[in-house]
C-alpha positions in Angstrom: 130.1 -141.0 84.6 132.5 -142.5 87.0 136.2 -143.2 87.7 137.9 -144.6 84.7 141.2 -146.3 83.7 144.1 -145.6 83.9 142.8 -144.7 87.4 143.4 -147.8 89.5 140.2 -148.6 91.5 137.4 -151.0 91.4 134.8 -148.6 90.1 137.1 -147.6 87.2 137.5 -151.2 86.2 133.8 -151.8 86.5 133.0 -148.7 84.4 135.4 -149.8 81.6 133.9 -153.3 81.6 130.3 -152.2 81.5 131.0 -149.6 78.8 132.9 -152.1 76.6 130.3 -154.9 77.1 127.4 -152.6 76.3 129.1 -151.3 73.1 129.9 -154.8 72.1 126.4 -156.1 72.5 124.6 -153.1 70.9 127.2 -151.8 68.5 127.2 -148.4 70.2 130.0 -145.9 71.0 129.7 -144.9 74.6 131.3 -141.7 75.9 132.6 -141.3 79.4 132.7 -138.5 82.0 135.7 -139.4 84.2 136.0 -138.4 87.8 139.4 -137.2 88.9 140.5 -137.4 92.5 142.4 -134.5 94.2 146.0 -133.8 93.0 145.5 -135.4 89.5 146.3 -133.2 86.6 148.4 -135.2 84.2 146.4 -138.4 83.8 145.9 -139.3 80.1 142.6 -141.0 79.2 141.4 -142.8 76.1 139.3 -141.1 73.5 136.2 -142.3 75.2 136.5 -139.6 77.9 134.8 -136.5 76.7 134.8 -134.6 80.0 136.4 -134.7 83.4 134.8 -134.0 86.8 137.2 -132.6 89.4 136.2 -134.1 92.7 137.1 -131.2 94.9 136.2 -128.4 92.6 132.5 -127.6 93.2 132.2 -125.4 90.2 133.2 -128.4 88.0 129.9 -130.2 88.9 127.6 -127.7 87.2 130.1 -127.2 84.3 130.1 -130.9 83.6 126.3 -131.0 83.9 126.1 -128.4 81.1 128.5 -130.5 79.0 126.3 -133.5 79.5 123.2 -131.7 78.4 125.0 -130.3 75.4 126.1 -133.8 74.3 124.1 -135.9 71.9 123.5 -138.7 74.4 120.0 -139.1 75.7 120.8 -141.0 79.0 123.4 -140.4 81.7 124.5 -143.5 83.5 126.5 -142.9 86.8 128.5 -145.6 88.5 128.2 -144.1 92.0 130.4 -144.4 95.0 130.1 -141.7 97.8 133.8 -141.3 98.1 134.2 -140.4 94.4 132.5 -137.0 95.0 133.2 -133.9 97.0 131.4 -132.7 100.1 130.3 -134.6 103.1 129.5 -138.2 101.9 129.9 -137.0 98.4 127.0 -134.6 98.6 128.2 -132.4 95.8 127.1 -135.1 93.4 123.6 -133.6 93.9 124.8 -130.4 92.3 125.4 -132.3 89.0 122.4 -134.6 89.3 119.9 -131.9 89.9 121.4 -129.7 87.2 121.3 -132.4 84.4 118.1 -132.3 82.4 118.5 -135.6 80.7 117.3 -138.8 82.5 119.9 -140.2 84.8 120.4 -143.8 85.9 122.5 -144.1 89.1 124.1 -147.4 90.1 124.8 -147.4 93.8 127.8 -149.4 94.7 127.5 -148.8 98.4 124.3 -149.1 100.4 124.7 -148.7 104.2 122.1 -150.6 106.3 122.8 -148.3 109.2 123.6 -144.7 108.3 123.5 -141.2 109.8 120.4 -139.2 109.2 122.4 -136.9 106.9 123.5 -139.9 104.8 120.0 -141.3 104.6 118.7 -137.9 103.4 121.4 -137.6 100.8 120.6 -141.1 99.5 116.9 -140.5 99.3 117.5 -137.3 97.4 119.7 -139.1 94.9 117.1 -141.8 94.4 114.3 -139.3 94.1 116.2 -137.3 91.4 117.4 -140.2 89.4 115.1 -141.6 86.7 116.2 -145.1 87.8 118.5 -146.6 90.4 120.5 -149.8 90.0 121.8 -151.8 92.9 124.1 -154.8 92.5 122.4 -157.2 94.9 118.9 -158.1 96.2 120.2 -157.2 99.7 121.0 -153.7 98.5 117.5 -153.3 97.2 115.9 -154.5 100.4 117.9 -152.1 102.5 116.9 -149.1 100.3 113.3 -150.0 100.5 113.2 -150.9 104.2 115.7 -148.5 105.8 115.5 -145.6 103.4 111.9 -145.7 102.2 112.9 -145.7 98.5 110.1 -146.6 96.0 110.8 -150.2 95.0 109.5 -149.5 91.5 112.4 -147.2 90.9 115.0 -149.9 91.8 116.6 -152.4 89.5 118.9 -155.3 90.6 121.7 -155.9 88.1 124.5 -158.2 89.2 128.2 -157.2 89.1 129.5 -158.3 85.8 131.9 -161.2 85.3 133.9 -162.5 82.4 132.2 -165.1 80.2 134.8 -167.8 80.2 134.4 -171.6 80.1 134.7 -173.7 83.3 138.2 -175.1 83.6 140.1 -177.3 86.0 143.2 -175.7 87.6 146.0 -178.0 86.4 146.8 -176.3 83.2 146.8 -172.8 84.7 149.0 -173.9 87.6 151.5 -175.4 85.1 151.7 -172.2 83.1 152.4 -170.2 86.3 155.0 -172.6 87.5 152.9 -174.0 90.4 152.2 -177.4 89.0 152.8 -179.2 92.3 151.0 -176.7 94.5 147.5 -176.2 95.8 146.6 -172.6 95.3 144.6 -170.4 97.6 144.2 -166.8 96.4 142.8 -163.4 97.1 143.1 -160.6 94.6 142.3 -156.8 94.6 143.8 -153.6 95.7 145.2 -154.0 99.2 144.1 -152.2 102.3 143.6 -153.0 106.0 139.9 -153.7 105.6 140.7 -156.8 103.5 141.6 -158.8 106.6 144.6 -160.4 104.8 146.4 -160.9 108.1 143.7 -163.5 109.1 144.2 -165.4 105.9 148.0 -165.5 106.7 147.2 -166.6 110.2 145.0 -169.4 108.8 147.8 -170.7 106.6 149.8 -171.8 109.7 147.1 -174.5 110.4 146.5 -175.2 106.7 150.1 -176.1 105.9 150.2 -178.6 108.7 147.7 -180.7 106.8 148.6 -179.5 103.3 152.3 -178.4 103.1 151.9 -178.0 99.4 149.4 -175.2 99.9 150.4 -171.7 98.6 148.4 -168.5 99.4 148.8 -165.9 96.7 147.8 -162.4 97.7 147.4 -160.7 94.3 147.4 -156.9 94.0 149.2 -153.7 94.8 148.3 -151.4 97.6 145.3 -149.2 97.0 146.6 -145.8 95.6 144.7 -143.8 98.2 146.1 -145.9 101.0 149.6 -145.6 99.6 149.3 -141.8 99.6 148.3 -141.7 103.3 150.3 -144.5 104.9 152.7 -145.7 102.2 153.3 -149.5 102.2 153.0 -150.0 106.0 150.2 -152.6 105.8 152.1 -154.7 103.2 155.2 -154.4 105.3 153.2 -155.7 108.3 152.0 -158.7 106.2 155.5 -159.4 105.1 156.8 -159.4 108.6 154.0 -161.8 109.7 154.9 -164.2 106.9 158.5 -164.1 107.9 157.8 -164.5 111.6 155.6 -167.6 110.9 158.2 -169.2 108.6 155.6 -169.2 105.7 157.8 -167.7 103.0 157.3 -170.9 100.9 153.5 -170.9 101.5 152.4 -167.2 101.2 153.5 -164.8 98.5 152.5 -161.2 97.9 152.3 -160.5 94.2 152.7 -156.7 94.3 151.2 -155.5 91.0 148.0 -154.2 89.5 146.8 -157.2 87.5 145.6 -156.6 84.0 142.6 -158.7 82.8 144.5 -161.5 81.2 146.9 -161.9 84.2 143.9 -161.9 86.5 142.1 -164.6 84.6 145.3 -166.7 84.5 145.8 -166.5 88.2 142.1 -167.2 89.0 142.2 -170.1 86.5 145.0 -171.6 88.6 143.2 -171.1 91.9 141.8 -174.1 93.8 140.2 -172.1 96.6 139.4 -168.4 96.6 139.4 -166.5 99.9 137.9 -163.2 101.0 138.6 -162.6 104.7 137.2 -159.1 104.5 136.3 -157.2 107.7 133.4 -154.9 106.8 130.2 -156.8 107.7 128.0 -154.4 105.6 129.9 -154.6 102.4 127.2 -154.8 99.8 129.3 -155.7 96.7 132.7 -157.1 95.9 133.9 -157.3 92.3 136.6 -159.8 93.4 134.1 -162.2 94.9 131.8 -161.8 91.9 134.7 -162.8 89.6 135.5 -165.8 91.7 131.9 -167.0 91.5 131.7 -166.3 87.8 134.8 -168.4 87.2 133.5 -171.3 89.3 135.9 -171.2 92.2 135.4 -172.9 95.5 135.2 -169.9 97.9 135.7 -169.3 101.6 134.6 -165.9 102.8 133.7 -163.9 105.9 130.0 -163.3 106.1 129.7 -159.7 104.9 126.3 -159.0 103.2 127.3 -159.6 99.6 129.1 -162.9 100.5 126.0 -164.1 102.4 123.8 -163.5 99.3 126.2 -164.7 96.6 127.4 -167.8 98.5 123.9 -168.9 99.6 122.6 -172.4 98.7 126.0 -174.1 99.1 127.7 -171.9 96.5 130.5 -171.3 99.0 131.5 -171.4 102.6 131.4 -168.7 105.3 133.7 -168.3 108.3 133.3 -165.8 111.1 135.1 -162.5 111.0 138.6 -162.4 112.4 138.7 -166.2 113.0 141.7 -167.8 111.3 140.9 -171.1 112.9 137.5 -171.2 111.1 139.0 -170.1 107.9 141.6 -172.8 108.1 138.9 -175.4 108.9 136.9 -174.5 105.8 139.8 -174.4 103.5 141.2 -177.7 104.8 137.7 -179.3 104.4 137.7 -178.3 100.8 141.2 -179.5 100.2 140.5 -182.8 101.9 137.4 -183.5 99.8 137.9 -183.1 96.1 134.2 -184.1 95.5 133.0 -181.4 97.8 135.2 -178.9 96.1 134.0 -179.8 92.6 130.4 -179.7 93.6 130.9 -176.2 95.1 132.7 -175.0 92.0 129.9 -176.2 89.7 127.1 -174.5 91.8 129.1 -171.2 91.8 129.7 -171.4 88.1 126.0 -172.1 87.2 124.9 -169.1 89.3 127.6 -167.0 87.7 126.2 -167.5 84.2 123.5 -164.8 84.8 126.3 -162.4 85.8 128.3 -162.4 82.6 128.9 -159.1 81.0 126.6 -159.6 78.0 123.8 -160.3 80.4 124.7 -157.2 82.4 124.7 -155.1 79.2 121.3 -156.2 78.3 120.0 -155.6 81.8 121.3 -152.0 81.6 119.7 -151.6 78.2 116.3 -152.5 79.6 116.7 -149.8 82.2 117.8 -147.3 79.6 114.8 -148.2 77.4 112.5 -147.4 80.4 113.9 -143.9 80.9 115.0 -142.8 77.4 112.8 -140.2 75.6 112.3 -142.7 72.7 113.2 -146.3 71.9 117.0 -146.9 71.9 119.9 -149.3 71.6 119.1 -151.1 68.4 121.5 -149.0 66.3 124.6 -146.8 66.8 123.3 -144.8 69.8 125.9 -142.8 71.7 125.7 -142.7 75.5 127.4 -140.6 78.2 128.3 -143.2 80.8 129.5 -142.5 84.3 132.1 -144.9 85.6 
C-alpha cells in the first residue's frame, strides 16, 4: 500500500521500484493498494493496482482493509508517510491498520526526533500494531528506540534502494547530453522551497570565478502539491535570481519529471551532486541515496540522512544556508581530481549494499518473519503498499 505511479512523488517511485525488484528476484506478482490524494478521480493505474484508498474519505480506510483481508496475499506491506493519510498527522491510517487481520509490515519514511505528544502517541500505536517496522537508516531506528520507546526487536533497517549500475566516469554521459566541455553539478527531484536551491545558485557565483566551465543543472518539475497551492512562484524566484546574477550560462532549470533512463543519464554525466536541503531532521532522501549508489562526489547540508550516508569520507557536508561553504566544498573537489575520484569510489562501494536486489531480499527476510508460513520461494502474491 502506498502512493503509486502515475502519481508523481517520491513514495510512488519508491513503491514501484521495491515492488518490481521484489517480483524480479522472487518471481512473484505483487499487487498494490494505491493511495489517492484529494481531488483525484481520473488517474489511470496499471493492472497491479487492485484497490484505491481515498485519503480524505474515512470510510475508505475500513473498506480497503476488508479488501486486503479478502485478497489471497498473506502479508500487507505499507510504504508509510504521514502526509499520505487523512486526519491529524495521518491518524486515519490506524483505522486501516487496526482493522486488517493479516500481518502488516510498515516502512516509516519519516521519523521525527522532536515531535508533539500526539505525534509520538500515533507513531507508537502504529509500531505496536504492525507486525514489523522498517526504517531506512540507522538514525531512524535510534530515534524510534530512544525518543519513542519502540521495541528494537520490532525494527528492521533496510536502506533506500538504488539502481544496480556499473561505476562510470562522466565523459561519455556529458558528450551524449551535449555538455562535453562542461563540469556538471546537479540536483534532482521534485522542486519545493525546502530544497534550498537558492543557496546552490548563490554558491555558483563563487564557483564560476574559479571554474567558468561549471554548469549547475537543477533537474525536476515543481512538486504537484506545491504547484496546486502556489503555482510556479518558487521556480520563478529561482529564475529571477539566475538572471540577476548573470548565471544563465552556468545554471539551468530542467523543468520535467525525469523518467528512470533520463535520470540515470543525467546522474551519469554529473561530476558533483549537491543537496542543499534545509530540513535538519530529514531522515531519508531518495535523491541522495541514488547519488551515493551511482558513486557521485557529493556536497550536502548536514541533515540527518546526509550525516549518516556521507560519513567516513563518502561525501562532504556544508552548513545550512551557507553558499560560501557550499562553494568552497564544490571548488575543492573540482580543483583536486584525485580527491573527487577517491570520494566517488568510497560512495560507490557503500552503495553496493543498497541496490534493489539487496533491498528486495532484505524485505523478504522481514516478510518471512511475520508470514503465517514460509514464503517467497515460488509464485507468491503480495498486497504491497506504496
